[in-house]
C-alpha positions as CSV (number, residue, x, y, z in Angstrom):
1,M,-37.7,-17.7,0.3
2,A,-37.2,-19.9,3.4
3,V,-39.6,-22.2,5.1
4,T,-41.8,-20.8,7.8
5,I,-42.2,-22.1,11.3
6,N,-45.4,-21.2,13.3
7,A,-44.0,-20.3,16.7
8,E,-47.5,-20.8,18.3
9,T,-47.7,-24.3,16.9
10,C,-44.1,-25.4,17.4
11,I,-43.7,-27.6,20.5
12,G,-39.9,-27.3,20.5
13,C,-39.2,-31.0,20.0
14,G,-36.2,-30.3,17.7
15,A,-37.1,-33.1,15.2
16,C,-36.7,-30.7,12.3
17,I,-33.3,-29.7,13.4
18,D,-31.8,-33.1,12.8
19,T,-33.5,-33.5,9.3
20,C,-32.2,-30.3,7.8
21,P,-29.4,-31.0,5.4
22,T,-28.1,-27.4,5.3
23,E,-28.3,-26.8,9.1
24,A,-30.8,-24.0,8.5
25,L,-32.8,-24.6,11.6
26,E,-31.9,-23.8,15.2
27,M,-33.6,-23.6,18.6
28,K,-34.2,-20.2,20.1
29,D,-36.3,-19.7,23.2
30,D,-37.4,-23.4,23.1
31,K,-38.8,-23.0,19.5
32,A,-37.3,-23.9,16.1
33,V,-36.4,-21.0,14.0
34,V,-35.1,-20.7,10.4
35,I,-31.7,-19.3,9.4
36,V,-33.0,-17.7,6.2
37,D,-29.5,-17.5,4.6
38,K,-29.0,-21.2,4.9
39,C,-32.5,-22.5,3.9
40,V,-32.7,-23.8,0.4
41,D,-36.5,-24.7,0.5
42,C,-35.8,-28.4,0.1
43,G,-38.7,-29.3,2.4
44,A,-36.8,-32.0,4.2
45,C,-38.1,-30.6,7.6
46,L,-41.8,-30.6,6.7
47,D,-42.5,-34.3,7.3
48,S,-40.4,-34.4,10.5
49,C,-42.7,-32.0,12.4
50,P,-45.2,-33.9,14.5
51,V,-47.5,-30.8,14.8
52,E,-47.2,-29.5,11.2
53,A,-45.8,-26.2,12.4
54,I,-43.6,-25.9,9.3
55,T,-44.8,-24.6,5.9
56,L,-43.1,-24.0,2.6
């Protein structure tokens, strides 16, 4: 199971993109989205989100 990003809360800052060690996050329509096949649930992106839009 991959992390979840709340699209309504996400401000599209991209901070999580740079912290993901498996490159499992990308921007789509100015919001971060998870590439489920690459996400390993490590949680590295959780603390990088300034609006807490990411949950495990």
